Each structure stands twice: as C-alpha cells, then as structure tokens.
C-alpha positions as CSV (number, residue, x, y, z in Angstrom):
1,M,22.1,5.3,1.5
2,K,25.7,5.4,3.0
3,K,27.4,8.8,2.7
4,I,31.2,9.5,2.5
5,F,32.4,12.6,3.8
6,I,35.6,14.2,2.7
7,P,37.7,16.4,5.1
8,V,36.8,20.2,4.4
9,F,40.5,20.8,3.5
10,L,40.4,18.3,0.8
11,L,36.9,19.3,-0.7
12,S,36.3,22.8,-0.1
13,I,35.9,24.5,-3.3
14,L,35.5,28.0,-4.3
15,L,32.0,28.6,-5.4
16,S,32.3,32.4,-6.5
17,C,33.4,33.7,-9.8
18,S,34.7,36.8,-8.2
19,K,38.2,36.8,-6.5
20,D,36.9,39.4,-3.9
21,D,33.9,37.1,-2.7
22,E,35.1,33.7,-1.7
23,V,32.8,31.0,-0.3
24,Y,34.0,27.5,0.6
25,I,31.7,24.7,1.5
26,P,32.7,21.0,1.9
27,Q,31.1,18.4,-0.5
28,E,29.2,15.5,0.4
29,I,30.1,12.3,-2.0
30,D,27.1,9.7,-2.6
31,A,28.9,6.4,-2.0
32,N,27.0,4.7,-5.1
33,E,28.0,7.7,-7.5
34,Q,30.0,5.3,-9.7
35,F,27.0,3.2,-10.5
36,S,25.8,5.3,-13.3
37,G,23.4,2.5,-14.6
38,G,22.3,1.1,-11.2
39,E,22.4,-2.6,-11.4
40,T,23.2,-2.6,-15.2
41,T,26.5,-0.6,-14.5
42,T,29.5,-2.4,-16.3
43,F,33.2,-1.7,-15.2
44,D,35.2,-2.4,-18.6
45,F,36.6,0.9,-19.5
46,S,38.3,-0.5,-22.9
47,Q,37.1,0.0,-26.5
48,N,34.3,-2.3,-25.7
49,A,33.1,-0.1,-22.8
50,F,29.7,0.6,-24.7
51,S,29.2,-2.9,-26.1
52,L,28.5,-5.1,-22.8
53,Q,25.3,-6.8,-21.8
54,A,23.9,-5.3,-18.6
55,P,25.2,-7.9,-15.9
56,N,21.5,-8.1,-14.3
57,L,19.5,-9.7,-17.3
58,N,18.1,-13.4,-16.9
59,T,19.1,-16.2,-18.9
60,Q,16.6,-15.8,-21.8
61,E,17.3,-12.1,-22.2
62,G,21.0,-12.8,-22.1
63,L,20.3,-15.2,-25.2
64,D,18.3,-12.7,-27.1
65,F,21.0,-10.0,-26.3
66,F,23.3,-12.5,-28.2
67,V,21.0,-12.6,-31.2
68,G,20.5,-8.9,-31.3
69,N,24.1,-8.1,-31.2
70,S,24.5,-10.3,-34.2
71,L,21.8,-8.4,-36.2
72,F,23.0,-5.0,-35.1
73,N,26.8,-5.7,-36.0
74,Q,26.8,-7.7,-39.1
75,N,26.3,-6.2,-42.6
76,W,22.8,-6.4,-44.3
77,V,23.2,-7.3,-48.1
78,T,21.1,-6.8,-51.1
79,A,18.4,-9.4,-52.0
80,P,18.1,-12.0,-53.0
81,A,20.9,-13.5,-50.9
82,S,21.5,-17.0,-49.1
83,T,21.7,-15.2,-45.7
84,T,17.8,-14.5,-45.8
85,A,17.8,-13.3,-42.1
86,R,19.8,-10.3,-43.3
87,D,18.9,-9.3,-46.8
88,G,17.0,-6.4,-48.3
89,L,19.5,-3.7,-48.1
90,G,18.5,-0.4,-49.7
91,P,17.5,0.4,-52.6
92,L,19.0,3.7,-50.9
93,F,20.9,3.7,-47.6
94,N,23.5,5.3,-45.4
95,A,25.0,2.3,-43.8
96,H,25.1,-1.5,-44.3
97,S,24.8,-2.0,-40.7
98,C,23.6,-0.5,-37.2
99,S,27.2,-0.5,-36.1
100,G,28.2,1.7,-39.6
101,C,27.0,4.6,-37.6
102,H,27.0,3.4,-34.2
103,G,30.7,1.7,-34.3
104,D,31.3,-0.4,-31.4
105,D,28.0,1.0,-30.0
106,G,29.4,4.2,-29.9
107,R,29.1,7.8,-31.4
108,G,29.4,8.9,-35.0
109,R,31.1,12.1,-36.4
110,P,31.3,14.3,-39.2
111,P,33.0,12.8,-42.2
112,L,36.8,13.6,-42.4
113,Y,37.0,14.3,-46.1
114,T,34.5,14.7,-48.9
115,G,33.0,11.5,-50.1
116,E,33.7,9.4,-46.9
117,L,31.0,7.0,-46.1
118,D,29.7,5.0,-42.8
119,H,30.8,7.9,-40.5
120,G,27.7,8.3,-38.6
121,L,26.3,11.6,-39.5
122,L,23.2,12.1,-42.0
123,L,21.2,15.1,-43.2
124,R,17.5,15.0,-42.1
125,L,15.2,17.0,-44.7
126,S,11.9,18.6,-44.5
127,I,9.8,21.2,-45.8
128,Y,7.5,23.8,-43.8
129,G,4.4,22.5,-42.6
130,T,3.1,19.2,-40.8
131,N,1.8,16.0,-41.6
132,T,-1.6,14.6,-40.4
133,N,0.0,13.1,-37.3
134,G,1.9,16.5,-36.4
135,G,5.1,15.3,-37.8
136,T,7.7,16.8,-40.6
137,I,6.8,16.8,-44.5
138,N,9.5,15.1,-46.2
139,D,11.2,16.7,-49.3
140,P,8.9,15.6,-52.3
141,N,12.2,14.0,-54.1
142,Y,14.5,13.0,-51.7
143,G,12.3,12.0,-48.6
144,G,13.4,12.5,-45.0
145,Q,17.1,12.2,-45.4
146,I,20.0,12.2,-47.9
147,Q,20.8,8.7,-48.3
148,D,24.5,8.8,-49.9
149,Q,24.7,5.1,-50.9
150,S,22.7,2.8,-53.2
151,I,22.5,-0.8,-54.3
152,L,24.0,-1.9,-57.7
153,G,22.0,-0.5,-60.6
154,M,20.5,2.2,-58.5
155,D,21.7,6.0,-58.5
156,T,22.8,7.3,-55.1
157,E,20.3,10.2,-54.1
158,A,23.1,12.8,-53.6
159,A,26.4,13.6,-51.6
160,F,27.4,16.6,-49.2
161,N,30.3,18.2,-48.1
162,I,30.9,20.4,-45.3
163,T,33.0,23.5,-44.8
164,Y,33.8,25.3,-41.5
165,Q,33.6,29.0,-40.3
166,S,35.9,30.1,-37.5
167,I,34.3,31.9,-34.8
168,T,36.6,33.5,-32.1
169,G,35.7,34.3,-28.6
170,Q,37.5,35.1,-25.2
171,Y,37.1,34.0,-21.6
172,T,36.8,36.8,-18.8
173,D,40.4,35.9,-17.8
174,G,41.6,36.8,-21.5
175,T,42.0,33.3,-22.6
176,S,40.9,33.1,-26.2
177,Y,39.0,30.3,-28.0
178,I,38.2,29.3,-31.6
179,L,34.9,27.6,-32.5
180,Q,34.2,26.0,-35.9
181,K,30.7,26.6,-37.4
182,P,29.6,23.9,-39.9
183,I,28.1,25.0,-43.4
184,Y,26.6,22.2,-45.5
185,Y,26.4,21.7,-49.0
186,I,24.3,18.9,-50.9
187,T,25.9,17.9,-54.2
188,S,25.3,15.5,-57.1
189,L,21.3,15.6,-56.7
190,M,20.3,12.5,-58.9
191,Y,16.5,12.6,-58.7
192,G,15.6,16.3,-59.5
193,P,15.9,19.5,-57.5
194,I,15.4,19.9,-53.9
195,A,12.6,21.7,-52.6
196,N,13.0,25.5,-52.1
197,G,13.4,26.6,-48.7
198,I,14.2,23.0,-47.6
199,N,15.0,22.7,-44.2
200,V,18.3,20.4,-43.5
201,S,19.4,19.2,-40.0
202,P,22.7,17.3,-39.5
203,R,22.3,14.4,-37.0
204,V,25.2,12.3,-35.5
205,A,24.6,8.9,-34.3
206,N,24.7,8.7,-30.5
207,Q,26.2,6.2,-28.3
208,M,23.8,3.3,-27.3
209,I,24.1,2.8,-23.5
210,G,21.3,2.8,-21.1
211,L,18.5,3.5,-23.6
212,G,16.3,1.0,-22.0
213,L,16.6,2.6,-18.7
214,L,15.6,6.0,-20.4
215,E,12.6,4.1,-21.5
216,A,11.8,3.1,-18.2
217,I,11.6,6.3,-16.5
218,N,8.0,7.1,-15.6
219,E,6.1,9.6,-17.5
220,N,5.0,11.5,-14.4
221,T,8.8,11.9,-13.5
222,L,9.4,13.8,-17.0
223,L,6.5,16.0,-16.4
224,N,7.9,17.0,-13.0
225,F,11.0,18.1,-14.5
226,A,9.2,20.2,-16.9
227,D,8.7,24.0,-16.5
228,E,7.4,25.2,-19.8
229,N,6.5,28.6,-18.5
230,D,9.4,28.9,-16.2
231,S,7.5,29.5,-13.2
232,N,10.5,29.5,-10.8
233,N,12.0,32.2,-13.0
234,D,15.4,30.3,-13.4
235,G,15.4,30.8,-17.1
236,I,15.0,27.3,-17.8
237,S,11.6,26.4,-19.4
238,G,11.9,22.4,-20.5
239,R,8.9,20.8,-21.8
240,P,8.2,17.4,-23.4
241,N,7.7,16.6,-27.1
242,Y,4.7,14.8,-28.0
243,V,5.1,12.6,-30.9
244,W,3.1,10.0,-32.9
245,D,3.3,6.3,-31.7
246,I,2.5,4.0,-34.6
247,V,1.4,0.9,-32.7
248,S,-1.1,2.9,-30.3
249,N,-1.9,5.3,-33.1
250,S,-1.8,8.3,-30.6
251,P,0.5,10.9,-29.5
252,K,3.1,9.9,-26.8
253,I,5.9,11.8,-24.9
254,G,9.1,11.6,-27.0
255,R,12.4,10.4,-25.7
256,F,14.6,9.1,-28.2
257,G,16.3,11.2,-31.1
258,W,18.1,14.6,-31.0
259,K,14.5,16.3,-30.8
260,A,12.9,13.5,-28.8
261,N,10.7,12.6,-32.0
262,Q,10.3,9.0,-31.1
263,P,8.1,7.8,-28.2
264,N,9.8,4.2,-27.6
265,L,12.8,2.4,-28.3
266,R,11.1,-0.2,-30.7
267,Q,9.9,2.6,-33.0
268,Q,13.4,4.1,-32.8
269,V,15.0,1.0,-34.0
270,A,12.5,0.3,-36.7
271,G,13.0,3.8,-38.1
272,A,16.6,3.7,-38.2
273,F,16.3,0.5,-40.0
274,N,14.1,2.0,-42.5
275,G,15.7,5.4,-42.9
276,D,19.4,4.3,-42.6
277,M,19.3,1.1,-44.2
278,G,16.2,0.8,-46.3
279,I,15.0,-2.2,-44.3
280,T,11.4,-2.6,-44.1
281,S,9.3,-3.6,-40.8
282,T,5.8,-3.9,-39.8
283,L,6.1,-0.3,-38.3
284,F,7.6,1.1,-41.4
285,P,6.4,-1.0,-44.3
286,D,7.4,1.3,-47.2
287,E,10.8,1.3,-49.1
288,N,12.2,4.8,-49.5
289,C,11.8,4.8,-53.3
290,P,12.6,8.1,-55.3
291,P,10.1,9.5,-57.7
292,G,10.4,7.8,-61.1
293,I,11.4,4.5,-59.7
294,D,9.2,1.6,-59.1
295,C,10.5,-0.1,-56.1
296,S,8.2,-3.2,-56.7
297,T,10.5,-4.2,-59.5
298,I,13.6,-4.3,-57.2
299,P,14.0,-7.7,-55.2
300,N,13.5,-7.2,-51.6
301,G,14.4,-9.4,-48.7
302,G,10.6,-10.3,-47.9
303,S,7.5,-8.2,-46.6
304,P,8.7,-7.0,-44.0
305,E,12.6,-7.4,-44.5
306,I,12.9,-7.6,-40.7
307,P,10.3,-9.9,-39.0
308,D,8.8,-8.6,-35.6
309,N,10.9,-11.3,-33.8
310,N,14.1,-10.0,-35.1
311,L,13.2,-6.6,-34.6
312,G,12.4,-7.5,-31.1
313,H,16.0,-8.8,-30.5
314,V,17.6,-5.7,-31.8
315,T,15.3,-3.8,-29.7
316,L,16.2,-5.7,-26.6
317,Y,19.9,-5.5,-27.6
318,S,19.6,-1.8,-27.8
319,S,17.8,-1.6,-24.4
320,T,20.2,-3.8,-22.3
321,L,23.7,-2.4,-23.2
322,G,25.4,-1.7,-19.9
323,V,26.1,1.7,-18.8
324,P,29.9,2.2,-17.7
325,A,30.7,3.1,-14.3
326,R,32.4,6.5,-13.3
327,R,35.8,6.7,-13.0
328,D,37.7,8.9,-10.6
329,W,34.4,9.7,-9.2
330,N,35.6,10.3,-5.5
331,D,38.6,12.4,-6.5
332,A,38.9,15.6,-5.0
333,T,39.2,17.8,-8.0
334,V,36.6,15.8,-9.6
335,Q,34.1,16.6,-6.7
336,E,35.1,20.3,-7.0
337,G,34.3,20.1,-10.8
338,K,31.0,18.5,-9.8
339,A,30.2,21.3,-7.5
340,L,31.0,24.1,-10.1
341,F,29.0,22.1,-12.6
342,N,26.0,22.6,-10.2
343,Q,26.9,26.0,-9.5
344,V,26.7,27.3,-13.0
345,N,23.3,25.4,-13.2
346,C,24.2,22.8,-15.8
347,N,22.4,20.2,-13.4
348,S,18.8,22.1,-14.2
349,C,18.8,20.2,-17.5
350,H,21.4,17.6,-17.2
351,I,19.6,16.1,-14.0
352,P,22.1,13.9,-12.4
353,K,20.1,11.3,-10.6
354,V,16.6,9.6,-11.6
355,I,14.9,6.3,-10.4
356,T,13.4,4.5,-13.3
357,G,9.8,3.0,-13.1
358,N,8.7,-0.3,-14.1
359,H,9.9,-1.1,-17.7
360,P,7.2,-3.0,-19.6
361,T,9.2,-6.1,-20.7
362,I,12.6,-6.0,-19.0
363,N,12.5,-6.4,-15.4
364,A,16.3,-5.7,-15.0
365,L,15.6,-2.1,-16.1
366,S,12.7,-1.4,-13.7
367,N,13.3,0.5,-10.1
368,Q,17.0,1.4,-11.0
369,T,18.7,4.4,-9.6
370,I,20.6,6.0,-12.3
371,R,22.6,8.9,-13.2
372,P,22.2,9.8,-16.8
373,Y,22.6,13.5,-16.7
374,T,19.4,14.4,-18.6
375,D,15.8,15.4,-18.2
376,L,14.9,14.2,-21.8
377,L,12.9,17.3,-22.3
378,L,13.3,19.9,-25.1
379,H,15.2,23.2,-24.5
380,D,15.7,26.2,-26.5
381,M,19.4,26.2,-27.1
382,G,19.8,29.6,-29.1
383,D,20.1,30.5,-32.9
384,E,23.5,29.4,-33.2
385,L,22.6,25.6,-32.6
386,S,19.2,26.1,-34.5
387,D,18.5,23.7,-37.6
388,N,15.3,25.8,-38.3
389,R,13.5,22.6,-38.5
390,A,10.4,21.9,-36.4
391,D,9.9,18.3,-35.3
392,F,6.5,17.6,-33.8
393,L,6.2,20.3,-30.8
394,A,10.0,20.9,-31.1
395,T,11.0,24.2,-32.8
396,G,14.1,24.7,-34.7
397,N,15.8,25.9,-31.8
398,E,14.8,23.1,-29.5
399,W,16.8,20.0,-28.8
400,R,16.5,17.3,-26.0
401,T,18.8,17.3,-23.3
402,P,21.3,14.7,-24.5
403,P,22.4,12.2,-21.7
404,L,26.0,12.8,-20.6
405,W,26.9,9.2,-19.2
406,G,29.6,7.8,-20.9
407,I,30.9,11.0,-22.7
408,G,34.5,10.6,-21.1
409,L,34.8,7.3,-23.0
410,I,33.8,8.2,-26.4
411,E,37.4,9.1,-27.4
412,T,38.4,5.4,-26.0
413,V,35.8,3.7,-27.9
414,N,35.4,5.8,-31.3
415,G,38.7,7.7,-31.4
416,H,37.4,11.1,-31.5
417,T,35.6,13.6,-29.0
418,R,33.2,15.4,-31.5
419,L,30.0,16.6,-29.6
420,L,26.6,18.1,-30.1
421,H,23.9,17.1,-32.7
422,D,26.0,17.6,-35.7
423,G,29.7,17.1,-34.3
424,R,30.7,20.6,-34.6
425,A,32.2,20.7,-31.1
426,R,35.6,19.2,-31.4
427,N,35.7,18.6,-27.4
428,I,33.5,19.0,-24.2
429,E,34.7,22.8,-23.9
430,E,33.6,23.7,-27.3
431,A,30.2,21.8,-26.6
432,I,29.6,24.1,-23.7
433,L,30.6,27.3,-25.6
434,W,28.1,26.6,-28.1
435,H,25.2,26.6,-25.7
436,G,22.8,29.5,-25.8
437,G,19.2,30.0,-25.4
438,E,18.1,28.6,-21.8
439,A,21.6,27.7,-21.5
440,E,23.4,31.2,-22.1
441,S,23.3,32.0,-18.4
442,S,25.2,28.8,-17.8
443,K,27.7,29.4,-20.7
444,I,28.4,32.9,-19.4
445,A,29.1,31.6,-15.8
446,F,31.5,29.0,-17.2
447,T,33.5,31.8,-19.3
448,N,33.6,34.0,-16.1
449,L,35.4,31.1,-14.2
450,D,39.1,31.0,-14.3
451,A,40.8,28.3,-16.2
452,T,41.6,26.1,-13.3
453,N,38.1,26.0,-12.3
454,R,37.0,25.5,-16.0
455,E,39.3,22.6,-16.2
456,K,37.7,21.3,-12.9
457,I,34.3,21.1,-14.7
458,I,35.5,19.5,-17.8
459,A,37.5,16.9,-15.7
460,F,34.2,16.0,-13.8
461,I,32.4,15.6,-17.3
462,N,35.0,13.4,-18.4
463,T,34.2,11.0,-15.6
464,L,30.7,10.4,-16.5
C-alpha cells in the first residue's frame, strides 16, 4: 500500500500530557485512509450522505436495492388496504416506517418535548431472568418494549417523558463542563401495571451505513480482538456476545444492536419490523398483542405481513448503503488528533482498520479493507452508563463498541449531534466524558489533555 509521509515540522505532535516531558514523533498517513468503506465508499457529504447505494453492486443488486429503499422509507398502513405490500401496521408500534426512526438512514434522538413521536428512541423492557434461549424475559403486560402508538380503535400501551439531572466536572486545566443524565418516567399505562423491578433500557436508532460490511467480518477476526481476561493487562477486556440465531436454532456471535444481541442483519431487520412497527415475518410470526386483546380479531396484512422476498430486499438495502469517505483526512491537525486518539488508547476498542471476509450473499462486501472504528465486542462502560439490563451474555454495564464511521456527518444528515445508546451526550466531547469502566483510563487521559489537544481529538473524530 502506498504511503504518504508528511514533513516532521507539519506532523510532529505532542504525545505527553505533561508539559515537562515533551515527546515528538512524525506521523505516517495511509494513502487510502479516506476509503472508510473500501470499495463501498461514497463521496456525497450532503444530507443524503447515509442514503447512497454502494457503488460496487452488480445490476441485480442495484435493482433490489431500489425495491428495498422503497420498503424502508414508505409508510406502512393498517390492514386491509389497497397497498397490500405495505399493510399490516400494528396493532401497536413505535413508527410507521423504518425511516421513522432512521431518518435519511441516519440516527434517532431523544424526544424534544413530552409526547413527541417518531423521534427514534424507544424503551426496552425486561424482568430478571433468562428465557429458554438465554435471552431476556419480557414484561408480562407490555412485552419487550414500550410502544407509544397504536392503530385506530386500540389503546396505545403507554407514554414516557424524560428529565435531566446536571452533572458537573472539571478538566485538569481547570475548564469546567456539565453533563446531563436522563431520568425516564413511563406514564399512561393502559394495560395494567408494569412489573416490579422492571429493567428499562432506552435505545436510540443508529445510522444504517456499512452494516453488511460488519456482517462480512470473519468470526475469527472478532475472536482475535477479544481479551476477556485482559491477558495483556491494558484494562481492556472485550468479549463477544453469543445470542440466539432463529434460522440455525443455535447460538451465534452477536454483531448488531447496542448490546450485540442480534447475530445477523436479516434477523435484526425482521426484529425491528416486528418490535417497532408490528409487522410479522417468518422469523417473528407473532403480533405484539397486550393481555386481554384477541389479535386474531384485528385485520392483518397477511401471514406473514412482510414475505421473505420483501424482507430480503430490505435486508439487502440495509446491507449495502455506502459508507461516506473521510473528510480532511490528511490535514495536519486531524492527523495530530488521530495520534492523540491512539495515545489515550481509544483505538483499543474502536479498532481503526479491518479486512472483511467473504459475505455469504453479496460479493461486493467481501474482502474489503474498511475503517469502521469498532471491534463489535462487549465492554464494561461503567455504572453511569449501565441500564442494569442483561441481554444474553451482556451485563447491564456492557455495551457493544459502536462504529464511529459517519459520526461527523450525523448533524448534516439528521440535524443533531446526540450520541451514546440513549442520546444523552449532546456532542462528541460529552460522549467521551461519559465513558467509564474499561474506558475510564482513556477518559482520564483525555481530561488531562489541554484544550488544544482535546479539540484535535474531536476534530479527528468528526472526520470519520
């Protein structure tokens, strides 16, 4: 691979948190660093940045992408309807379409006001214990998540609102900051009490780019990233989540979801159709039906409501959205930020570069050199980010490392900069400051930097 070397006087970077111990090193730039998605990389940085087809698809995949795009973005309607390909919404749901949570294939956020709908944040529910497959046990009355919308004639399950507690802190250089900790209140319960000791986990919808590339990463690659017993004593002990694969009827490594609780993209998509829109599939054939309601008396969109061929179209669409290229990747300040990012050990979990294996159905995703900045593993992020909710092997404190690619374009695409699993962080800086557990030492190293070097790290992350 061709390398570009920038003169030392441009790329020398202070790699010490102490002004009394200055160490300068020149930085080496990877000439292909801007190709975040390998051959799937796109170069549109407008509001459409997350919505473009990977440029290396074949003709048939391009046609299927177009069909999947329609099914992803158009509203589903209640049955019966003349639009039989998209009827069967509900009876309980969180959004009318996939894009209702993933606007412009991007990222959701917390509601701006009490009662706002279609914002892209939902509340997962479970009680203590595990089911026969090792997964969570749903609330007896409200199932696996609060659904805040319903079809005509049905009572909506409940509503929720959020208040925020201010948490103050200070950097080593004396600069102060304020974080906001969300507190959730479930209200207007319409189907009986919620279980005592219920575990509630807020989850924001993530951007859709590069998902098929993550699916194509070889399992052995992920296992090589893992260090469950921290054998190298760096404080980082990532581990895979093993979750239930419906088709194979066996446990598989989880890759998708905030706690890596889905083994493949098809099951992730089918689960979202069922949980978020009340659309049944062959993988999830049962309606979300509250106790005391006979869902067999409610008109549906067929059995299943999304047939396998259309589920396949949406899965392909979700797999082949191109990854936006890096911007300003060869800027000297950005490269200094990259070096500092590595210095404070962020790259131990947010692994910069991975080579995919063979994708089972989409050759365009195979053997790609990608830069997702994730290991797809579970990490203990500390008590402050805990939802106290186990999910297969994931504990309440553990979360999958989210990919960072595209993070700097969320504001352009979705008009906000809210981050972390519940959107509590209002920007990249706050997201870093919420890190704890295995990432505590990296956070402390960040807080020990002066303002200029902190800004360099943020500038680098914004180019991803």
